[in-house]
C-alpha positions as CSV (number, residue, x, y, z in Angstrom):
1,M,87.8,58.1,90.7
2,A,90.0,57.8,87.7
3,L,91.5,61.3,86.6
4,A,93.0,62.4,83.3
5,A,94.3,65.8,82.0
6,V,93.9,67.8,78.7
7,V,96.4,70.5,78.2
8,L,95.3,73.1,75.8
9,A,98.2,74.2,73.7
10,A,96.9,74.8,70.2
11,G,97.0,78.7,70.1
12,K,99.6,80.6,68.0
13,G,100.0,83.4,70.4
14,T,99.8,86.2,68.1
15,R,101.0,88.5,70.9
16,M,104.2,87.0,71.0
17,K,105.0,87.8,67.4
18,S,106.8,84.8,66.9
19,G,107.1,81.9,64.5
20,L,107.7,79.7,67.4
21,P,104.3,78.2,69.1
22,K,103.5,80.2,72.3
23,V,103.8,77.3,74.5
24,L,107.4,76.5,73.5
25,H,108.9,79.9,74.4
26,K,111.6,79.0,77.3
27,I,111.2,80.0,80.9
28,C,114.5,79.3,83.0
29,G,115.7,77.1,80.2
30,R,112.5,75.1,79.4
31,P,109.4,75.3,77.3
32,M,106.6,76.7,79.4
33,I,104.6,73.8,78.6
34,S,106.9,71.4,80.4
35,Y,106.0,73.2,83.7
36,V,102.4,72.6,83.0
37,L,103.1,68.8,82.3
38,D,105.2,68.3,85.5
39,A,102.5,69.9,87.5
40,V,100.0,67.5,85.9
41,E,102.3,64.6,86.6
42,E,103.2,65.8,90.2
43,A,99.4,66.0,91.0
44,G,99.3,62.2,90.3
45,I,97.8,62.4,86.9
46,K,99.0,59.4,84.6
47,K,97.0,60.0,81.3
48,T,97.4,63.1,79.7
49,I,96.6,64.6,76.2
50,V,98.1,67.9,74.8
51,V,95.9,69.6,72.1
52,A,98.3,71.1,69.7
53,G,97.6,73.5,66.4
54,H,99.9,76.0,65.5
55,G,103.6,74.2,65.2
56,S,102.0,71.0,66.1
57,E,105.2,69.1,65.0
58,M,107.3,71.0,67.3
59,V,104.8,70.8,70.2
60,A,104.9,66.9,69.6
61,R,108.6,66.8,69.8
62,A,108.8,69.0,72.9
63,V,106.2,66.8,74.5
64,G,107.9,63.4,73.7
65,A,106.4,60.5,75.6
66,S,105.2,62.5,78.6
67,A,101.7,62.8,76.7
68,A,99.7,61.8,73.6
69,V,99.0,64.8,71.2
70,A,95.8,65.5,69.6
71,L,95.8,67.9,66.7
72,Q,93.4,71.0,66.2
73,S,94.1,71.8,62.6
74,E,91.7,74.8,62.9
75,Q,91.8,77.0,65.9
76,L,88.1,77.4,66.4
77,G,88.1,78.3,70.2
78,T,88.6,76.3,73.5
79,G,85.5,74.4,73.4
80,H,86.6,72.8,70.0
81,A,90.1,72.5,71.2
82,L,88.9,69.9,73.9
83,L,86.8,68.2,71.6
84,Q,89.8,67.1,69.5
85,A,90.8,64.9,72.9
86,R,87.6,62.8,72.4
87,N,89.0,60.0,70.6
88,F,91.8,59.6,73.1
89,L,89.2,59.7,76.1
90,A,86.4,57.7,74.4
91,D,86.5,54.9,77.0
92,F,87.5,56.7,79.8
93,R,85.3,57.0,82.9
94,G,86.4,59.4,85.7
95,D,87.2,63.3,85.8
96,I,89.0,65.2,83.5
97,L,91.3,68.2,84.3
98,V,91.6,71.0,81.8
99,V,94.7,73.0,82.0
100,C,96.1,75.7,79.7
101,G,99.5,75.1,78.3
102,D,100.6,78.8,79.2
103,T,100.2,78.7,82.9
104,P,103.7,77.6,83.8
105,R,103.3,78.9,87.5
106,I,100.5,76.6,88.1
107,R,101.1,74.2,91.2
108,P,100.5,70.5,91.5
109,A,98.9,71.1,94.8
110,T,96.3,73.5,93.2
111,L,95.4,70.8,90.3
112,A,95.1,68.2,92.8
113,G,92.9,70.3,95.2
114,L,90.6,71.3,92.4
115,A,90.1,67.5,91.4
116,A,89.5,66.6,95.0
117,E,86.9,69.3,95.3
118,H,85.0,68.5,92.4
119,A,85.2,64.8,93.3
120,S,83.7,65.4,96.8
121,A,81.1,67.5,95.7
122,G,80.0,65.2,92.8
123,A,79.8,68.2,90.6
124,A,79.7,68.0,86.7
125,A,82.0,70.9,86.2
126,T,84.3,72.8,88.6
127,V,85.8,76.1,87.8
128,L,89.2,77.3,89.0
129,T,88.5,81.1,89.6
130,A,90.6,83.9,90.8
131,A,89.8,87.5,92.2
132,V,91.8,90.0,90.7
133,D,92.0,93.8,90.9
134,D,92.2,94.3,87.2
135,P,89.8,91.7,85.4
136,F,90.4,93.3,81.9
137,G,90.5,90.6,79.1
138,Y,89.3,87.7,81.4
139,G,86.1,86.0,81.3
140,R,83.9,86.9,84.5
141,V,82.4,84.2,86.7
142,L,78.8,85.2,87.2
143,R,76.8,84.0,90.3
144,D,73.1,84.0,91.3
145,A,71.9,85.3,94.6
146,A,72.5,82.1,96.3
147,G,76.3,82.3,95.3
148,Q,75.9,79.4,92.8
149,V,77.8,79.7,89.2
150,T,75.4,80.4,86.5
151,R,77.8,81.0,83.6
152,I,80.8,82.4,82.4
153,V,81.0,85.4,80.2
154,E,84.1,86.4,77.9
155,E,85.2,90.2,78.0
156,K,84.0,90.9,74.3
157,D,80.5,89.5,75.1
158,A,80.2,91.1,78.8
159,T,78.0,94.1,79.6
160,P,79.3,97.1,81.4
161,E,77.8,95.9,84.8
162,E,79.2,92.1,84.0
163,K,82.6,93.8,83.3
164,R,82.9,95.1,87.0
165,V,82.9,91.6,88.5
166,R,86.4,90.9,89.7
167,E,85.8,87.0,90.1
168,V,87.7,85.6,86.8
169,N,87.9,82.4,85.0
170,T,91.5,81.0,84.8
171,G,90.8,78.7,82.1
172,I,91.5,75.5,84.2
173,Y,88.6,73.2,84.9
174,C,87.7,69.9,86.2
175,F,85.0,68.0,84.3
176,S,83.0,64.7,84.9
177,A,83.9,62.7,81.7
178,A,80.3,61.6,81.4
179,G,78.3,63.8,78.9
180,L,81.4,66.1,78.3
181,F,82.3,65.6,74.8
182,E,78.5,65.5,74.0
183,A,78.0,68.8,75.3
184,L,81.2,70.2,73.5
185,A,79.7,68.7,70.2
186,G,76.5,70.8,70.8
187,L,78.3,74.3,71.3
188,A,77.6,77.0,68.7
189,P,79.9,79.9,67.9
190,A,77.3,82.4,68.9
191,N,79.5,85.2,70.4
192,A,81.7,88.2,69.2
193,Q,84.7,85.9,68.6
194,G,82.7,83.3,66.5
195,E,84.3,80.5,68.5
196,Y,83.2,77.7,70.2
197,Y,83.8,78.5,73.9
198,L,84.5,75.9,76.5
199,T,82.9,78.3,79.0
200,D,79.5,77.9,77.2
201,V,79.4,74.4,78.5
202,V,79.0,75.7,82.2
203,G,76.0,77.7,81.2
204,R,74.5,74.7,79.6
205,Y,75.3,72.5,82.5
206,V,73.4,75.2,84.8
207,E,70.5,75.2,82.5
208,K,70.1,71.3,82.7
209,G,70.2,71.6,86.5
210,L,73.8,69.8,86.9
211,L,75.9,71.1,89.6
212,V,78.7,73.6,88.8
213,R,81.1,74.4,91.5
214,A,83.7,77.1,91.6
215,V,87.2,76.8,93.7
216,A,89.2,80.1,94.1
217,V,93.0,79.8,93.7
218,K,94.7,81.6,96.6
219,D,97.3,83.3,94.7
220,P,96.2,84.5,91.3
221,G,99.5,85.0,89.8
222,E,99.6,81.1,89.9
223,A,97.0,80.8,87.1
224,A,98.1,83.6,85.0
225,G,98.7,82.9,81.5
226,V,101.6,84.1,79.3
227,N,100.5,85.7,76.2
228,D,103.1,88.3,75.3
229,R,106.9,88.8,75.8
230,L,106.2,91.2,78.9
231,Q,104.4,88.4,80.5
232,L,107.0,85.9,79.6
233,A,109.6,88.1,81.4
234,G,107.3,88.3,84.5
235,A,107.0,84.7,84.6
236,E,110.7,84.2,84.1
237,R,111.3,86.6,87.1
238,S,108.9,84.7,89.3
239,I,110.0,81.2,88.4
240,R,113.7,82.1,88.6
241,S,113.1,83.8,91.9
242,A,111.7,80.8,93.4
243,L,114.6,78.5,92.0
244,L,117.2,80.8,93.6
245,E,115.2,80.7,97.0
246,D,115.4,77.0,97.0
247,L,119.3,77.2,96.0
248,M,119.9,79.6,99.2
249,R,117.8,77.5,101.5
250,S,120.2,74.5,100.3
251,G,123.3,76.2,101.5
252,V,124.2,78.1,98.2
253,T,125.1,81.9,98.7
254,V,123.8,83.9,95.8
255,I,125.4,87.3,96.2
256,D,122.9,89.2,94.0
257,P,119.5,87.2,92.9
258,A,118.5,89.9,90.7
259,S,121.5,89.6,88.5
260,T,121.8,85.7,88.7
261,F,120.2,83.5,86.3
262,V,119.8,79.8,86.9
263,D,117.8,77.2,84.8
264,R,115.5,74.8,86.3
265,G,117.2,71.4,86.5
266,V,120.5,72.9,87.7
267,R,122.2,71.3,90.8
268,I,124.7,73.4,93.0
269,G,126.1,72.1,95.9
270,P,126.4,73.5,99.5
271,D,128.7,76.5,100.2
272,T,129.1,77.3,96.7
273,V,129.2,81.0,96.1
274,I,127.4,82.5,92.9
275,Y,128.6,86.1,92.2
276,P,126.6,88.5,90.0
277,F,126.1,88.5,86.2
278,T,126.4,84.6,86.2
279,M,124.1,82.2,84.1
280,V,124.1,78.4,84.9
281,E,122.1,76.8,82.1
282,G,121.0,73.5,81.0
283,D,121.7,70.5,82.9
284,T,124.6,71.8,84.8
285,I,126.0,70.4,87.9
286,V,128.1,72.4,90.3
287,G,129.9,70.7,93.4
288,A,130.2,72.0,96.7
289,G,132.6,74.7,97.7
290,C,132.8,76.5,94.6
291,V,133.1,80.2,93.7
292,I,131.2,80.9,90.3
293,G,131.4,84.2,88.7
294,P,131.3,87.0,88.2
295,G,130.5,87.4,84.6
296,T,130.4,83.6,84.0
297,R,128.1,81.4,81.9
298,L,128.1,77.5,82.6
299,V,126.0,75.6,79.9
300,G,125.8,71.7,80.3
301,A,128.9,72.0,82.5
302,R,130.0,69.1,85.2
303,V,131.8,71.0,87.9
304,G,133.6,69.2,90.7
305,D,134.2,70.4,94.2
306,G,136.1,73.6,95.2
307,V,136.4,74.7,91.5
308,T,136.8,78.6,90.8
309,V,135.4,80.0,87.5
310,Q,135.3,83.7,86.9
311,N,134.6,85.7,83.9
312,S,134.5,82.7,81.7
313,I,132.3,80.4,79.6
314,V,132.3,76.5,80.1
315,V,129.9,74.8,77.7
316,D,129.3,71.1,77.6
317,S,132.5,70.2,79.5
318,S,133.5,68.9,82.9
319,V,136.1,70.2,85.3
320,G,137.7,68.4,88.1
321,D,137.8,69.0,91.7
322,G,140.1,71.9,92.7
323,S,140.5,73.6,89.2
324,S,140.5,76.9,88.5
325,I,139.3,78.6,85.3
326,G,139.6,82.3,84.0
327,P,139.3,85.2,84.1
328,F,138.2,85.2,80.3
329,A,138.8,81.6,79.4
330,Y,136.6,79.7,77.1
331,L,136.1,75.9,77.4
332,R,134.2,74.4,74.2
333,P,132.2,71.4,74.1
334,G,134.2,68.0,74.8
335,T,136.8,69.7,77.2
336,D,137.4,67.5,80.2
337,L,139.8,68.9,82.9
338,G,141.2,66.8,85.7
339,K,141.8,67.6,89.2
340,D,143.8,71.0,90.1
341,V,144.0,72.1,86.7
342,K,144.6,75.7,86.1
343,V,143.3,77.4,82.7
344,G,144.2,81.0,83.0
345,N,143.2,84.3,81.0
346,F,142.3,84.2,77.5
347,V,142.7,80.4,77.1
348,E,140.6,78.6,74.6
349,I,140.2,74.8,74.9
350,K,138.1,72.5,72.8
351,K,137.5,68.8,72.4
352,S,140.6,68.2,74.8
353,R,141.7,66.2,78.1
354,I,143.6,68.1,80.4
355,G,145.6,65.6,83.0
356,D,145.6,66.3,86.9
357,G,147.8,69.2,87.9
358,S,148.6,70.7,84.4
359,K,148.5,74.4,83.8
360,V,147.6,76.6,80.7
361,P,148.1,79.8,82.3
362,H,147.5,82.1,79.5
363,L,146.9,83.3,75.9
364,S,146.9,79.8,74.5
365,Y,144.6,77.3,72.3
366,L,144.3,73.7,72.6
367,G,142.1,71.7,70.4
368,D,141.8,67.8,70.0
369,A,144.4,67.4,72.4
370,V,145.1,64.8,75.1
371,V,147.7,66.4,77.9
372,G,149.1,64.5,80.5
373,E,149.6,65.3,84.3
374,K,151.7,68.1,85.4
375,V,152.3,69.6,82.1
376,N,153.0,73.2,81.8
377,V,151.8,74.9,78.5
378,G,153.6,78.3,78.1
379,A,151.9,81.5,77.0
380,G,151.0,81.9,73.5
381,T,151.1,77.9,72.8
382,I,148.8,76.8,69.9
383,T,147.9,73.3,68.6
384,C,147.4,73.6,64.9
385,N,145.0,70.9,64.6
386,Y,143.3,71.8,61.5
387,D,144.8,71.4,58.1
388,G,142.0,72.8,56.1
389,Q,140.1,69.6,55.6
390,K,140.4,67.5,58.7
391,K,141.2,67.9,62.4
392,W,144.2,66.0,64.0
393,P,145.1,65.2,67.4
394,T,148.0,66.4,69.6
395,H,149.5,64.3,72.5
396,I,151.5,65.7,75.3
397,G,153.0,63.2,77.6
398,D,153.3,63.6,81.5
399,G,155.5,66.3,83.1
400,A,156.4,67.9,79.8
401,F,157.2,71.5,79.3
402,I,155.9,73.8,76.4
403,G,157.8,77.0,76.1
404,S,156.0,80.2,75.3
405,N,154.7,80.8,71.8
406,A,155.0,77.3,70.5
407,N,153.2,76.1,67.7
408,L,152.5,72.0,67.7
409,V,151.5,71.1,64.3
410,A,149.1,68.0,64.6
411,P,149.2,65.2,64.3
412,V,152.1,65.3,66.7
413,R,153.3,63.6,69.9
414,I,155.4,65.3,72.8
415,G,156.8,62.7,75.1
416,A,156.6,62.8,78.9
417,G,159.2,65.0,80.5
418,A,160.0,66.6,77.0
419,V,160.8,70.1,76.6
420,V,159.8,72.4,73.7
421,G,162.0,75.4,73.1
422,A,160.1,78.7,73.2
423,G,159.0,80.0,69.8
424,S,159.3,76.7,68.0
425,T,157.2,75.3,65.4
426,I,156.9,71.4,66.0
427,T,156.0,69.3,63.2
428,R,157.7,66.0,64.2
429,D,157.4,63.8,67.4
430,I,159.6,64.8,70.2
431,P,160.8,61.6,72.3
432,A,160.3,61.6,76.3
433,G,162.9,63.5,77.9
434,A,164.2,65.1,74.6
435,L,164.5,68.8,73.9
436,G,162.7,70.0,70.6
437,V,163.5,73.3,69.3
438,E,162.9,74.8,66.0
439,R,163.9,78.4,65.1
440,A,166.3,80.4,63.0
441,R,169.8,81.3,64.1
442,Q,169.7,84.8,65.6
443,T,171.8,87.3,63.8
444,V,173.1,90.4,65.5
445,L,174.3,93.5,63.6
446,P,176.2,96.0,66.0
447,D,175.4,99.7,65.4
448,W,172.9,98.8,62.9
449,A,170.3,101.6,64.0
450,G,173.0,104.1,64.0
451,K,174.0,103.5,60.3
452,Q,170.7,103.5,59.2
453,K,170.0,106.9,60.5
454,K,173.2,108.2,58.7
C-alpha cells in the first residue's frame, strides 16, 4: 500500500511567547520540525506535505525541498489543518500518516510500525496512543466493553469520569485516504474550542461501522509534544543525551555529558576527549585523538587529527592536524590553519591562512593575512588591515620572524626569511632575508629622575 505523510505545523505556539513559529525553535541546533521530517523519511515515506500557518514563509524556507507546503491561513483546528492537504493528495490512493510537527522525539520505527499495523488490520483509522500518569491536557481515548475505540474526547470537553482515563491521544494517526477528506469536510466545530477536531473523524468512523484501531507507543515521551520553553528544554536534554551516548559508543570520551553540548549532525573521531563546558555546533567535524575544551565553542569548524583547543572559539574555520589553539583564542570565519600551527593565548585571527609549523603565540591580531610556513609572529603583532574604507592583505613569507609589538600596515609584504624588528611600524615591503626596523632613536638622559625631584 502506498504511504504518504502530512505534518501538521500551522500552530503559532502561543505558550512559547515567541514571534518564531513553534516548529522552528531549535533543538540541538536544528528546527524541531526537521526531526519529524527525518523520521518520516527514514520510515520510508516518499511523499510528505507540511501544513503551515503562522509564519508559513519561514516554515517553507526551513522545509525546503523535503516536502510540499500547504497553507492553513486560519487556524481552525486540526481537522481543518489536515483538510488543507486535500489538493496535494487528491489522486492519492493509499494510507496517510498524520504527524505533529512539534514531536521531535518520534522514532521512524514507531511511524513505520503504526502504518504496518493499520494496513494489516485493514482499518479506516489507527490512532497512536500512550498511557501516561498525568493525562491532563490530552485527549482521552475511550473504548467500549470489548476494548474497541469508540471516540476521542478533548480535555475541555471531557466529563470528570472521562478525565480519569489514562490512555491519551498522541495526535499521530494513520488513515486510509479513501473517504478521509470527505469526512473532514463534513466536520462541525461543536466543541468548547469552536474548532474542527481531527479526533471527531474517529467518532464518525465508529458510527458508520468502520474499523478504528489503536496502537500504544512503548515510550510515551517519544510522542510528547513541545508546547513551551520548559518542554523545549526537556526535549533538548533528551535528544542531546542520546547524541552524546552515540558519540561515546563510537569511541569519544565525554568527561561530563551534563555540561557538554553537541548539535545533531556534528561528527567527532575516536579517541577525542571533550572536556566540560564545551559547545560543538553546526556541521562541525572533529578528527581523531583531539582534546577539545574545557570552555570551548566550535561552530562550523573543520578540525583535523590530534588537535588541541582549550578555552577558545573557532567559527567557520579549519584547523590542520597537530595544531594547538588557546587558551582564550578566537578564530573568526575564513581562518585556515595548516598542520602543527600554534595559536596561543589572546590571539584573534580573521580570514587568514597560516602555513604549516607557524606560531602566533600570544596577544596578536592577524586579519586578511597569508602567512607562510615556519613563521614566528611575536607577541603584540597587529596586521593593520583596515584603512577605514577597505580591507587590505598582508603577506608574510616562509621562515620570517616578526618581532614583538610590530604593526604591519597593509597592504604590505614581508619576504621569506625576513626579520621585522620589535616595536616597528612597517608600511613598506621588506625583501626576502632583509631586516625591517622602524623606530625612533632612543635617548638617555643621565640622572634625569633626580633632577626632577630637585
